TIROTOR-9981 format. One line per 8 residues: number of its first residue (from 1); their letters; for each residue x, y, z of C-alpha. Coordinates in steps of 0.1 Angstrom, whole numbers, plus 5000, padded with zeros to 4 digits. Example, Ala and Ser with C-alpha at 12.3 -4.5 7.8 and 13.67 -1.06 7.14 Angstrom:
2
1 = AS = 5123:4955:5078; 5137:4989:5071
END
This chain:
630
1 = MSSEFFHN = 1604:8995:1566; 1601:9033:1573; 1610:9065:1550; 1640:9069:1573; 1657:9036:1560; 1654:9043:1527; 1667:9076:1531; 1697:9066:1551
9 = VGSVAKVF = 1699:9035:1523; 1698:9065:1497; 1726:9085:1513; 1749:9057:1514; 1743:9047:1480; 1751:9082:1466; 1782:9082:1488; 1794:9048:1476
17 = FARLRFLA = 1788:9058:1436; 1805:9092:1440; 1833:9074:1458; 1830:9050:1431; 1833:9074:1401; 1861:9089:1419; 1883:9060:1419; 1872:9050:1381
25 = VFLAAGFI = 1889:9087:1372; 1917:9075:1393; 1919:9045:1373; 1915:9056:1341; 1940:9085:1342; 1967:9060:1357; 1961:9038:1324; 1962:9067:1302
33 = VGYWDNIK = 2000:9076:1322; 2009:9043:1323; 2001:9036:1286; 2002:9069:1270; 2030:9062:1245; 2010:9032:1230; 1980:9052:1229; 1997:9084:1208
41 = NHWDKWTR = 2011:9053:1187; 1976:9039:1177; 1960:9073:1176; 1986:9084:1152; 1986:9052:1129; 1946:9057:1128; 1945:9090:1121; 1974:9100:1097
49 = PMVAPDSL = 1964:9098:1060; 1976:9076:1030; 2007:9094:1017; 2025:9116:1042; 2030:9152:1036; 2070:9150:1033; 2063:9127:1003; 2035:9141:0990
57 = AASMASTI = 2051:9180:0989; 2083:9155:0970; 2065:9136:0945; 2047:9173:0936; 2083:9188:0933; 2099:9191:0899; 2124:9161:0889; 2141:9183:0862
65 = EYYCAMHP = 2172:9209:0869; 2188:9227:0845; 2228:9229:0840; 2257:9247:0822; 2278:9225:0801; 2308:9250:0802; 2304:9255:0840; 2287:9223:0856
73 = NIVRNEPG = 2290:9241:0886; 2259:9261:0871; 2226:9243:0889; 2191:9261:0883; 2156:9244:0887; 2144:9269:0860; 2154:9272:0823; 2175:9299:0814
81 = NCPICSMP = 2212:9310:0804; 2245:9307:0826; 2251:9335:0841; 2291:9333:0836; 2291:9321:0797; 2255:9333:0787; 2248:9299:0770; 2215:9280:0772
89 = LIKRKKGE = 2210:9260:0801; 2207:9220:0795; 2176:9199:0808; 2183:9170:0829; 2167:9150:0855; 2178:9153:0891; 2208:9131:0906; 2214:9122:0868
97 = QAQLPEDV = 2253:9119:0866; 2269:9142:0841; 2284:9128:0810; 2320:9132:0813; 2342:9140:0782; 2361:9107:0768; 2399:9117:0780; 2380:9129:0814
105 = LARVQLSP = 2388:9103:0845; 2370:9117:0870; 2358:9161:0883; 2359:9175:0910; 2343:9210:0919; 2360:9232:0950; 2340:9264:0959; 2359:9299:0959
113 = QRIALANI = 2365:9297:0997; 2382:9260:0993; 2406:9269:0966; 2413:9300:0986; 2421:9280:1017; 2439:9253:1002; 2460:9276:0982; 2454:9259:0947
121 = QTSPVESR = 2473:9273:0923; 2473:9267:0884; 2492:9277:0853; 2489:9267:0814; 2507:9242:0801; 2535:9260:0781; 2564:9251:0758; 2594:9258:0768
129 = PLVRDIHA = 2631:9246:0764; 2643:9215:0784; 2677:9204:0796; 2679:9172:0813; 2706:9171:0838; 2722:9133:0837; 2748:9124:0867; 2771:9096:0867
137 = VGVLDYNE = 2802:9086:0890; 2830:9070:0877; 2867:9069:0889; 2900:9086:0867; 2922:9067:0848; 2951:9068:0827; 2944:9079:0794; 2955:9043:0775
145 = TKVAQISV = 2962:9068:0743; 2987:9086:0762; 3004:9058:0786; 3037:9044:0767; 3055:9011:0776; 3094:9013:0771; 3100:8982:0756; 3140:8964:0755
153 = RVAGRADK = 3143:8957:0716; 3175:8944:0720; 3194:8928:0752; 3220:8941:0770; 3233:8961:0802; 3220:8994:0815; 3251:9013:0822; 3234:9048:0832
161 = LFLQSTGQ = 3203:9059:0838; 3188:9094:0833; 3158:9090:0853; 3163:9074:0888; 3130:9072:0904; 3090:9072:0893; 3071:9104:0896; 3099:9125:0875
169 = DVKQGEPL = 3090:9145:0850; 3103:9138:0812; 3097:9154:0779; 3097:9141:0744; 3130:9131:0731; 3150:9132:0766; 3172:9098:0775; 3161:9075:0799
177 = YSLYSPEL = 3191:9052:0800; 3222:9039:0782; 3222:9005:0767; 3255:8984:0758; 3247:8960:0738; 3273:8935:0717; 3246:8927:0692; 3240:8962:0688
185 = YAAQRDYL = 3276:8972:0684; 3277:8947:0657; 3248:8955:0635; 3262:8993:0641; 3295:8978:0626; 3278:8965:0599; 3257:8994:0593; 3288:9019:0590
193 = QARKRINS = 3307:8994:0569; 3279:8989:0545; 3278:9027:0545; 3317:9032:0537; 3314:9007:0511; 3291:9025:0492; 3309:9059:0494; 3341:9045:0484
201 = FPADASQE = 3328:9027:0450; 3343:9039:0421; 3324:9061:0392; 3331:9030:0367; 3317:9003:0393; 3290:8984:0376; 3252:8989:0384; 3245:8954:0397
209 = MKTDAASV = 3274:8963:0425; 3258:8994:0437; 3223:8974:0438; 3239:8948:0462; 3256:8973:0483; 3222:8994:0486; 3204:8964:0495; 3228:8956:0522
217 = YNATMEKL = 3230:8991:0538; 3192:8993:0536; 3193:8959:0551; 3213:8969:0583; 3197:9003:0584; 3161:8989:0590; 3177:8962:0614; 3189:8994:0635
225 = VLWGVTRE = 3155:9014:0631; 3138:8983:0642; 3158:8983:0675; 3149:9018:0682; 3172:9037:0668; 3161:9072:0657; 3170:9095:0625; 3188:9116:0652
233 = QLDKMDKE = 3212:9090:0667; 3217:9077:0625; 3231:9108:0617; 3249:9114:0648; 3264:9078:0642; 3274:9090:0604; 3291:9122:0617; 3311:9105:0644
241 = FDQGGKIP = 3323:9079:0618; 3334:9099:0593; 3350:9122:0610; 3369:9096:0633; 3358:9059:0622; 3346:9056:0658; 3319:9030:0659; 3295:9038:0695
249 = THMTVSSP = 3292:9013:0715; 3262:9025:0736; 3227:9035:0724; 3208:9062:0746; 3170:9053:0749; 3150:9079:0746; 3112:9084:0758; 3084:9088:0731
257 = ISGIVVKK = 3061:9111:0750; 3062:9136:0776; 3045:9125:0809; 3055:9115:0842; 3074:9082:0851; 3048:9060:0870; 3066:9027:0869; 3104:9018:0871
265 = EIFEGGYV = 3115:8984:0870; 3152:8988:0861; 3188:8996:0880; 3219:9007:0871; 3242:8982:0855; 3214:8958:0854; 3207:8936:0825; 3174:8937:0803
273 = NVGDRPYT = 3160:8911:0781; 3143:8917:0749; 3103:8923:0760; 3116:8937:0796; 3097:8973:0805; 3124:8991:0822; 3100:9023:0824; 3061:9033:0818
281 = IADLDTLW = 3052:9070:0810; 3018:9086:0812; 3009:9120:0799; 2985:9136:0827; 2972:9163:0807; 2941:9141:0797; 2925:9119:0816; 2902:9088:0813
289 = LQAKIYER = 2866:9087:0834; 2851:9056:0833; 2813:9064:0842; 2783:9046:0848; 2752:9056:0829; 2720:9042:0847; 2701:9022:0821; 2672:9051:0818
297 = DVPMVQIG = 2698:9074:0807; 2716:9055:0781; 2696:9069:0753; 2702:9105:0764; 2742:9103:0764; 2756:9105:0732; 2792:9104:0717; 2805:9142:0714
305 = QPVQVTVE = 2781:9152:0742; 2800:9178:0766; 2804:9170:0803; 2812:9189:0836; 2835:9165:0856; 2839:9175:0892; 2860:9156:0925; 2853:9157:0960
313 = AFPNETFP = 2894:9172:0963; 2883:9206:0940; 2844:9206:0952; 2844:9247:0936; 2858:9232:0902; 2849:9217:0872; 2869:9200:0845; 2856:9199:0811
321 = GVVTFRSY = 2855:9166:0792; 2837:9151:0766; 2825:9113:0757; 2839:9095:0737; 2827:9060:0737; 2802:9038:0753; 2800:9000:0762; 2783:8977:0738
329 = QIDPQTRT = 2771:8956:0769; 2751:8967:0804; 2765:8956:0829; 2742:8928:0846; 2753:8933:0882; 2745:8969:0886; 2724:8979:0851; 2746:9004:0842
337 = LDARIVVK = 2765:9012:0809; 2803:9024:0807; 2809:9058:0794; 2842:9068:0786; 2849:9107:0788; 2882:9123:0783; 2887:9149:0811; 2913:9176:0805
345 = NPRGAKGD = 2937:9183:0838; 2947:9218:0836; 2983:9224:0851; 2978:9249:0880; 2999:9278:0881; 3031:9256:0898; 3027:9235:0868; 3011:9209:0890
353 = LPLRPGMF = 2982:9187:0882; 2948:9185:0901; 2934:9154:0890; 2948:9118:0897; 2941:9087:0884; 2922:9068:0912; 2901:9096:0920; 2861:9096:0924
361 = ADAAIRVP = 2848:9120:0900; 2810:9132:0894; 2802:9135:0859; 2769:9163:0849; 2759:9160:0812; 2734:9182:0803; 2712:9166:0776; 2684:9191:0757
369 = VVPLASST = 2652:9174:0755; 2634:9172:0724; 2599:9157:0714; 2600:9120:0712; 2568:9120:0693; 2570:9134:0655; 2564:9174:0651; 2529:9181:0638
377 = TAPATSSQ = 2550:9208:0617; 2571:9195:0590; 2603:9221:0578; 2593:9240:0551; 2607:9230:0515; 2623:9255:0494; 2600:9259:0469; 2574:9269:0498
385 = MTPACAEA = 2605:9294:0511; 2598:9321:0484; 2587:9357:0486; 2556:9345:0464; 2543:9319:0485; 2544:9345:0516; 2524:9369:0493; 2499:9340:0486
393 = FQSALKPY = 2498:9328:0519; 2491:9368:0531; 2462:9372:0499; 2445:9339:0517; 2451:9355:0553; 2425:9384:0547; 2395:9373:0539; 2401:9343:0561
401 = LQAQALLV = 2403:9371:0591; 2372:9390:0578; 2353:9354:0582; 2369:9353:0615; 2357:9385:0626; 2321:9378:0615; 2321:9347:0637; 2331:9371:0661
409 = EDKAETVS = 2303:9389:0658; 2276:9362:0659; 2273:9365:0617; 2271:9340:0594; 2262:9357:0558; 2292:9359:0537; 2315:9338:0558; 2314:9308:0533
417 = DLLHQSLA = 2321:9335:0505; 2351:9345:0520; 2366:9312:0532; 2364:9304:0495; 2386:9333:0486; 2411:9318:0511; 2411:9285:0492; 2414:9303:0458
425 = ALANVCQS = 2441:9323:0471; 2462:9291:0479; 2454:9273:0447; 2491:9273:0436; 2510:9275:0472; 2512:9240:0486; 2538:9217:0467; 2546:9191:0488
433 = ERDTQLYK = 2531:9161:0494; 2521:9169:0531; 2510:9202:0518; 2490:9191:0492; 2473:9168:0516; 2468:9198:0542; 2454:9220:0510; 2430:9188:0500
441 = QLTEAVHK = 2414:9189:0538; 2415:9225:0531; 2396:9224:0507; 2369:9200:0518; 2362:9218:0551; 2360:9251:0530; 2329:9229:0508; 2313:9223:0537
449 = TKGQDLAA = 2304:9256:0548; 2278:9262:0518; 2245:9267:0536; 2256:9257:0567; 2242:9279:0598; 2263:9298:0628; 2266:9268:0651; 2275:9242:0620
457 = LRETFKAV = 2300:9272:0605; 2320:9276:0640; 2324:9238:0641; 2337:9236:0605; 2357:9267:0611; 2379:9247:0637; 2388:9224:0607; 2398:9253:0584
465 = STNLIEIG = 2420:9268:0608; 2436:9239:0616; 2452:9232:0579; 2453:9268:0573; 2477:9271:0602; 2499:9246:0591; 2499:9258:0560; 2511:9293:0571
473 = KATGLPAD = 2543:9276:0593; 2554:9263:0560; 2553:9293:0540; 2562:9325:0567; 2544:9360:0559; 2560:9388:0543; 2584:9407:0567; 2564:9440:0567
481 = YPTVQVFR = 2532:9422:0574; 2516:9431:0607; 2521:9400:0638; 2495:9370:0634; 2492:9348:0663; 2475:9315:0669; 2450:9318:0694; 2437:9289:0712
489 = CPMAKADW = 2403:9284:0730; 2407:9260:0760; 2366:9253:0764; 2361:9245:0724; 2400:9228:0721; 2404:9247:0688; 2429:9268:0673; 2425:9303:0653
497 = LQTASATA = 2439:9333:0634; 2441:9366:0643; 2465:9399:0646; 2481:9407:0682; 2455:9418:0700; 2429:9414:0727; 2413:9379:0724; 2379:9376:0697
505 = NPYYGQSM = 2371:9337:0703; 2350:9331:0668; 2337:9295:0686; 2313:9316:0711; 2315:9349:0699; 2293:9376:0721; 2288:9349:0748; 2323:9342:0755
513 = LTCGAAVE = 2346:9364:0736; 2377:9368:0759; 2376:9332:0762; 2415:9319:0751; 2448:9337:0744; 2476:9339:0721; 2500:9304:0719; 2521:9309:0689
521 = TMPKAEAL = 2535:9338:0667; 2536:9328:0627; 2568:9330:0613; 2578:9352:0587; 2592:9338:0553; 2626:9355:0556; 2636:9337:0590; 2624:9304:0580
529 = AAAAKDPS = 2646:9305:0547; 2676:9315:0574; 2671:9288:0589; 2668:9266:0563; 2703:9277:0549; 2717:9277:0587; 2703:9248:0607; 2726:9266:0636
537 = AVPAGKVL = 2705:9298:0633; 2671:9276:0643; 2667:9286:0680; 2667:9263:0708; 2638:9235:0702; 2611:9240:0726; 2588:9210:0744; 2552:9213:0761
545 = AIPRSSVI = 2561:9211:0794; 2542:9208:0830; 2554:9214:0863; 2565:9178:0886; 2547:9193:0916; 2515:9188:0888; 2519:9153:0884; 2509:9124:0905
553 = DTGRNKIV = 2523:9090:0899; 2500:9063:0904; 2523:9034:0894; 2507:9023:0864; 2492:9059:0855; 2504:9098:0857; 2475:9121:0863; 2469:9157:0864
561 = YVESAPGV = 2441:9183:0876; 2429:9205:0845; 2410:9233:0854; 2386:9235:0831; 2363:9259:0845; 2361:9283:0876; 2361:9255:0906; 2359:9227:0882
569 = FDMRAVKL = 2390:9201:0878; 2392:9174:0853; 2415:9142:0859; 2434:9131:0831; 2457:9104:0825; 2486:9122:0808; 2520:9106:0784; 2548:9124:0798
577 = GAPAGEFY = 2584:9120:0788; 2617:9115:0814; 2616:9144:0842; 2641:9171:0825; 2649:9192:0859; 2617:9205:0876; 2594:9202:0847; 2582:9171:0824
585 = PVLGGIGQ = 2576:9171:0787; 2542:9160:0777; 2538:9135:0751; 2497:9131:0754; 2471:9138:0771; 2467:9179:0773; 2478:9205:0747; 2494:9237:0749
593 = GDRVVTVG = 2469:9264:0767; 2453:9242:0793; 2455:9254:0831; 2465:9223:0852; 2470:9225:0891; 2506:9230:0903; 2498:9237:0941; 2477:9218:0960
601 = TFLVDAEN = 2477:9192:0934; 2473:9163:0960; 2446:9183:0983; 2423:9180:0951; 2432:9146:0945; 2425:9137:0979; 2391:9156:0977; 2380:9140:0947
609 = RLNPAPIS = 2385:9105:0962; 2370:9116:0996; 2337:9130:0978; 2334:9108:0941; 2297:9115:0939; 2290:9132:0907; 2284:9173:0901; 2246:9168:0900
617 = ETAPATMP = 2243:9153:0934; 2271:9177:0952; 2264:9210:0937; 2233:9230:0952; 2205:9235:0934; 2204:9273:0931; 2242:9287:0928; 2249:9329:0933
625 = SAASQQ = 2254:9342:0903; 2290:9354:0888; 2280:9392:0896; 2271:9382:0931; 2302:9362:0936; 2325:9390:0928
END
């Protein structure tokens, strides 16, 4: 073979391998494009580390956070103090649910923007006089004590009628009809003859004859009286007989009451028999209202309560009445109790009566609401309402106020000594059994203060203040002593005494000085003594109350939302009395000074049910400070 042949073969081989490389590159590119996702997944699997970066970062992050017990919305990653109340933050694990107080069923947190957008408003629980308006319907009827059914006592003939029709007015003593009766004529004759016999006795007549004649006279006169002959008619009969020996043939029957003829069953010349009722006369100046009282209102309606009655015929007028009777049985059909109300029916300018029997009427009874539970303040006894007792309490109050001022300044020195001085001043004040128990409890609390630090002193100061307040309500203060008020801290749920000035909280001191407000003023001894002598001088009783808009009725429970901190609302179950107007009396569950949601209650409840997660999960890790929020 020549060299040219090998040269040609080499050229062909070079071209073949060049095209083969091109084809291989093309096939490789197509394979990579077609299986790129699988190749990428396998590459990631082979090259990624054993622990992912985000998990590694999370594991390196701290699992601890810090929150404020008084303001749970304040959450920090680092320890420190609360920007609102300056209390030390409490450590907990992230995601750990906050422990709610026993009386709190749930807790919801809202931002200031959401509160403003929903127009959520709160108001404090206050004592107020409440009046329940009880409405009952019924039908006006005749006053049974003012209805006279004229009954015939002796048979005869009605020769003349003085009242010809129903609806006529008649006055007491005016004639109704003239009756002729043979029996009555004979009885009148016997009476007059017996009277004549007594008058004609000689002076020397025996006593036995006089006694027999008097017995006959009395019997004949009593017979006429029982038949309805009045004293005036007997006098007239005696006079006519003495003057001319005349015996009356007719007896005039008169009306026993003033009123209106509502029924007439007699005609002129007709005969009447014993027991017939020719006339029925009713006095309509007062009527009876047979009102239907609902079962729930029965305990509130008492005999003697005033009532305002209205009828459809006179919608702008009210007629006074009073409850005089309550039925002894509930109507099983309507589940109501019948109550009788006596209603005055005043006459108009023309003498007409506006109310008519048979009218439908509405009765409104205003009943003051009083606490169903016994009050914590017992009435003061006469032995306590003396100037000496008031001065003793004044002496005990002075060192107490000094101790309160020291706690406000976060100082514990001499607090125990001052409280022992207060205890000594009250040694001879408490004399009743109840106040002896209060003094005993006060003594135990004061003795505990020996050697306590500031935190323990503040806790014991709660019991000291509670007992001292109750004793002060019984003894009172001298009239010239400055005003002393009872302040309440909603966060500490405790009271204390303080002169009327700006709030100075002894339970938190400088960290939260202005937490709380005055809820009551201590009474003066003179006012207590006056009230004991004249119960009518005591002002109308008050009861803790909340608006009806604050209450959500779940069927089995009634709940309210209490603002425990700015933007934080606690759901609590409450015990309430029957509603009185726009308010519910509070029997338990919340106390005076607690702020309840009054506007937007259902919006807060909806937020709580839609987002039931605990605050520790919903609150951001870092919240702006109070200064930045403002």
